[in-house]
C-alpha positions as CSV (number, residue, x, y, z in Angstrom):
1,M,183.8,2.9,-80.2
2,I,187.1,3.8,-82.5
3,D,186.9,7.4,-80.9
4,R,186.9,6.3,-77.4
5,I,189.8,3.8,-78.3
6,V,191.5,6.4,-80.3
7,A,191.3,8.9,-77.2
8,C,193.0,6.2,-75.0
9,N,195.6,5.5,-77.1
10,N,196.8,8.6,-78.6
11,N,196.9,12.2,-77.1
12,T,198.4,14.1,-79.9
13,L,198.5,12.1,-83.2
14,D,195.2,10.8,-84.7
15,N,197.0,9.0,-87.7
16,F,199.1,5.8,-88.6
17,I,201.9,5.8,-90.6
18,L,202.2,3.4,-93.5
19,L,206.0,2.4,-93.8
20,G,205.4,0.1,-96.7
21,F,205.5,3.1,-99.0
22,S,208.4,5.4,-100.2
23,E,208.6,8.8,-102.1
24,G,209.1,8.5,-105.7
25,Q,207.4,5.2,-107.0
26,P,205.8,6.4,-110.2
27,I,206.5,2.4,-111.8
28,F,204.8,1.2,-108.4
29,S,202.0,3.5,-108.6
30,L,201.2,2.4,-112.5
31,L,201.4,-1.1,-111.3
32,I,198.6,-0.7,-108.9
33,A,196.6,1.5,-111.3
34,L,196.9,-1.2,-114.0
35,T,196.4,-4.4,-111.4
36,Y,193.2,-2.6,-109.8
37,T,192.1,-1.7,-113.4
38,M,192.3,-5.6,-114.9
39,I,190.5,-6.8,-111.7
40,I,187.8,-4.3,-112.2
41,I,187.2,-4.8,-116.0
42,G,188.0,-8.8,-115.8
43,N,185.6,-9.3,-112.9
44,F,182.9,-7.5,-114.3
45,A,183.2,-8.7,-117.5
46,V,182.8,-12.1,-116.2
47,F,179.8,-11.0,-114.1
48,S,178.0,-9.4,-117.1
49,V,178.5,-12.6,-119.3
50,I,177.0,-14.7,-116.7
51,Q,174.1,-12.5,-116.1
52,V,173.1,-11.9,-119.9
53,D,173.7,-15.7,-121.1
54,T,170.7,-17.9,-120.1
55,H,172.9,-21.0,-120.7
56,L,175.1,-20.1,-117.6
57,K,172.5,-20.1,-115.2
58,T,173.9,-22.8,-113.0
59,P,175.3,-23.4,-109.7
60,M,178.9,-23.3,-110.7
61,Y,178.5,-19.5,-112.6
62,F,176.3,-18.5,-110.0
63,F,179.2,-19.1,-107.5
64,L,181.5,-17.6,-110.1
65,S,179.4,-14.6,-110.4
66,C,179.1,-13.8,-106.7
67,L,182.9,-14.5,-106.6
68,S,183.5,-12.1,-109.2
69,L,181.6,-9.4,-106.9
70,L,183.5,-10.3,-103.7
71,D,187.0,-9.9,-105.6
72,V,186.0,-6.7,-106.7
73,C,185.1,-5.5,-103.2
74,Y,188.3,-7.3,-101.8
75,S,190.5,-5.0,-104.1
76,T,188.5,-2.0,-103.7
77,V,189.5,-1.9,-100.0
78,T,193.0,-1.5,-100.3
79,L,194.2,-0.8,-104.0
80,P,192.4,2.6,-104.5
81,A,193.8,3.9,-101.0
82,M,197.4,2.1,-101.9
83,L,197.4,4.2,-105.6
84,V,196.4,7.7,-103.8
85,N,199.0,7.2,-101.2
86,A,201.4,6.1,-103.7
87,I,200.7,9.1,-105.9
88,T,200.5,11.8,-103.2
89,G,203.5,10.5,-101.2
90,D,201.3,11.0,-98.0
91,R,201.9,7.9,-96.2
92,R,199.2,8.7,-93.4
93,I,195.8,7.0,-92.8
94,S,193.7,8.1,-89.8
95,F,192.6,5.7,-87.2
96,Q,189.1,5.5,-88.0
97,R,189.7,4.7,-91.9
98,C,192.3,2.0,-90.7
99,F,190.1,0.3,-88.7
100,T,187.2,0.4,-91.4
101,Q,189.9,-1.0,-93.9
102,L,191.0,-3.6,-91.4
103,Y,187.4,-4.6,-91.0
104,F,186.5,-5.1,-94.6
105,F,189.6,-6.5,-95.9
106,V,189.3,-9.3,-93.2
107,C,185.6,-9.8,-94.4
108,F,186.2,-10.1,-98.0
109,G,189.1,-11.9,-97.6
110,G,187.6,-14.6,-95.3
111,S,184.4,-14.8,-97.4
112,E,186.2,-15.3,-100.8
113,C,188.1,-18.0,-99.0
114,L,185.0,-19.8,-98.0
115,L,183.4,-19.0,-101.3
116,L,186.3,-21.0,-103.1
117,A,185.6,-24.1,-101.0
118,A,181.8,-23.8,-101.6
119,M,183.2,-23.7,-105.5
120,A,185.2,-27.0,-104.8
121,Y,182.2,-28.7,-103.2
122,D,179.9,-27.7,-106.2
123,R,182.5,-29.5,-108.7
124,Y,182.6,-32.6,-106.4
125,V,178.9,-33.2,-106.7
126,A,179.1,-32.4,-110.4
127,I,181.9,-34.8,-111.2
128,C,181.4,-37.5,-108.5
129,N,177.8,-37.7,-107.9
130,P,176.2,-36.1,-111.5
131,L,172.8,-38.0,-111.1
132,R,172.5,-35.9,-107.8
133,Y,174.0,-32.8,-108.6
134,H,170.6,-31.1,-109.5
135,V,168.9,-32.3,-106.1
136,V,171.9,-31.3,-104.0
137,M,172.8,-28.0,-105.5
138,N,169.4,-26.6,-105.7
139,K,168.7,-22.9,-105.5
140,T,168.3,-22.7,-102.0
141,F,171.0,-24.7,-100.8
142,C,173.3,-22.1,-103.2
143,L,171.6,-19.1,-101.9
144,G,172.1,-20.4,-98.3
145,F,175.7,-21.4,-99.1
146,V,176.9,-18.1,-100.4
147,A,175.0,-16.2,-97.3
148,G,176.6,-18.5,-94.8
149,C,180.3,-17.6,-96.3
150,W,179.0,-13.8,-96.1
151,V,177.9,-14.5,-92.5
152,C,181.4,-16.2,-91.3
153,G,183.2,-13.6,-93.5
154,L,181.4,-10.7,-91.4
155,L,181.7,-12.5,-88.1
156,N,185.5,-13.2,-88.5
157,A,185.8,-9.7,-89.4
158,V,184.0,-8.2,-86.4
159,F,186.1,-10.4,-84.2
160,H,189.5,-9.4,-85.6
161,T,188.6,-5.7,-85.3
162,L,187.6,-5.8,-82.0
163,M,190.7,-7.7,-80.9
164,T,192.6,-4.9,-82.6
165,L,190.7,-2.2,-81.0
166,K,191.6,-3.3,-77.6
167,L,195.4,-3.0,-78.6
168,T,197.5,0.0,-77.2
169,F,199.1,2.2,-79.9
170,C,202.1,4.5,-79.0
171,G,205.2,6.1,-80.2
172,D,205.2,7.1,-84.0
173,Y,202.3,4.8,-84.7
174,H,204.2,3.2,-87.6
175,I,202.7,0.2,-89.4
176,N,205.2,-1.6,-91.6
177,H,202.8,-2.7,-94.7
178,F,200.8,-0.7,-97.5
179,F,197.5,-0.9,-95.8
180,C,196.0,-1.8,-92.2
181,D,196.1,-5.7,-91.7
182,V,195.8,-7.5,-88.6
183,L,199.4,-8.9,-88.2
184,P,201.3,-5.4,-89.0
185,M,199.1,-3.8,-86.3
186,L,199.6,-6.3,-83.8
187,E,203.3,-5.6,-84.5
188,A,202.8,-2.0,-84.2
189,A,201.1,-2.2,-80.7
190,C,202.9,-1.5,-77.6
191,S,200.8,-3.6,-75.2
192,D,201.2,-7.3,-74.7
193,I,200.1,-9.2,-78.0
194,Q,200.6,-12.8,-77.2
195,N,197.1,-13.5,-76.5
196,S,196.0,-11.8,-79.5
197,Q,198.6,-13.6,-81.4
198,V,197.5,-16.9,-80.3
199,L,193.7,-16.1,-81.2
200,L,195.0,-15.1,-84.5
201,H,196.6,-18.0,-85.3
202,V,193.7,-20.1,-84.0
203,I,191.4,-18.4,-86.1
204,T,193.6,-18.4,-89.2
205,L,194.2,-22.0,-88.7
206,F,190.1,-22.9,-88.6
207,L,189.2,-20.3,-91.2
208,G,192.1,-20.5,-93.6
209,M,192.7,-24.6,-93.1
210,S,189.2,-25.6,-93.1
211,P,188.2,-24.4,-96.1
212,F,191.7,-25.6,-97.7
213,L,191.0,-28.9,-96.5
214,L,187.7,-29.0,-98.0
215,V,189.1,-28.2,-101.3
216,M,191.8,-30.5,-101.4
217,N,189.4,-33.5,-100.1
218,S,187.3,-32.4,-103.1
219,Y,189.6,-32.6,-105.8
220,I,191.2,-35.7,-104.4
221,H,187.8,-37.2,-105.1
222,I,187.4,-35.4,-108.4
223,I,191.0,-36.4,-109.7
224,S,190.1,-40.2,-108.4
225,T,186.6,-40.3,-110.6
226,I,188.6,-38.6,-113.3
227,L,191.5,-41.3,-113.4
228,K,188.7,-44.2,-113.6
229,I,187.3,-42.9,-116.9
230,R,188.9,-44.9,-119.6
231,S,189.1,-42.4,-122.4
232,S,191.3,-39.8,-122.7
233,E,188.9,-37.7,-124.3
234,G,186.3,-38.2,-121.8
235,R,189.0,-37.5,-118.7
236,Q,190.0,-34.1,-120.4
237,K,186.5,-33.0,-121.1
238,V,185.6,-33.7,-117.2
239,F,188.6,-32.3,-115.9
240,S,188.1,-28.9,-118.3
241,T,185.1,-28.3,-116.1
242,C,186.9,-27.7,-113.1
243,S,190.5,-26.5,-114.1
244,S,189.5,-22.7,-114.3
245,H,188.4,-23.1,-110.6
246,L,191.5,-24.8,-109.7
247,I,193.7,-22.2,-111.2
248,V,191.6,-19.7,-109.2
249,V,192.1,-21.7,-106.0
250,T,195.8,-21.9,-106.6
251,V,196.5,-18.3,-107.4
252,F,194.4,-17.4,-104.1
253,Y,196.4,-19.6,-101.9
254,I,199.8,-18.6,-103.4
255,T,199.2,-14.7,-103.1
256,A,197.1,-14.7,-99.9
């Protein structure tokens, strides 16, 4: 399908040009390399510890291990290619590679967003309904929750990719970004993108805001429950069980 659309949209060129890069950026290359290395080492360290330590075989750490692997995949889609482009100064990316990168970037990003919401729900049940925690957050439910996140991410990526493939690209094929993302590619199209933009905003609002609202609702109940604890030591102990997740959620939505 990509080959067919590429043939329709392009008579002489078979590459996009990523305008986010400029020649001679050794500091930028070093920053990408360090960032990617830290992501890989950090996430695999978290995953390995969870797999080895039998005391961490709980739903919370199961979700965390899935999040670690997902974050590695999410970063691997863009950062290595960005590093190569920054080092070589070659800003070209083929149509096939661009749409493949777009698909997996949207897929992993959407799945990660939903998984963070699942982790917030896990903390909500653990703190607000502790007696029912092991009943609600059983193995089947957790596996289904993670599978649902992946399926939704896959379907979302398929929709965005198909929507982008229907666009007509012409001229210099410039993408004003460091990698192939939906919005920069819409801006690079020379066909009418009004309907595509409306659909993009609707899906982003649903897939982005729904998990965010679930996270917010969970933490409103969590904070309300914590404030009812009389001792400061008890409040601190309970809050410490969800503080790491809260930090991850905050960083994710700030950098999204």
